Structure formats: structure tokens, C-alpha cells
Steps between C-alpha positions, in 0.01 A plus 500: 500500500333169431686176431359502146656841439838383625484190282399702194778751561755222545377328185534821297851552638604146410355533150691824455824339620457216252415739217798725572751216533376295203687679218838470670445142615384386156791674328751340740338160450510527122862615491600230749343227287662632182843526663462149647415360158803677352727370775367147459549512124854639515606341831621837626459512878595857580304658786531856370346392171166455674531796739593786268223451238237465773621820660492688169152373413367588846636853468339532156166369628516735797564794268215401269240389757614720788265791434202264470597318820548829686164627375326189635667540839423872522135445402461227762661715768292804404178296514600351832575839653171642366308211654647537850193683638270229361723222633509642852129569533 
């Protein structure tokens, strides 16, 4: 296995990790900003007010985007396992 192959494989894995984590991270960021704006406007400083909505949104995003994320991971793993003979030789 050449260094270029290792770098390419690592790059594909990192791109996949970013792609899979992006929906949940963006949803948590958006909800966090909206809750912060609400707390700043109403001067309510309750910790559970920011935790519970984030948790609910993350569960909803996981239910909606979960099959797509799992499909990406399975395809990457399948391709990687198919390419093992080419990577070794």
C-alpha cells in the first residue's frame, strides 16, 4: 500500500465523517442559537431550557437522516472491504 493510497483513504474517511455528522451538528447549532436568543430576550436562565429542545431536535434529525447516514457508512465500508485485495497488492 502506497502512502498516496493511505492518504486518499484517510481523506475519504474524514470527508465521510464530516458528511455524516453535519446534519446533527447544524441542527444543534441552530437550536442552540435560537434558544440563546430566546433566553436573552426573556432573561430566563434555565439550563434545562437549552438541553431538552436540543435533545428532541437531535433525536428528530437522527430519525430523519439516520437511514441516509447509515447508507453512506455501509457503502463506504462495503467499498473498503471490496478493495482490500487491491490495497494489499
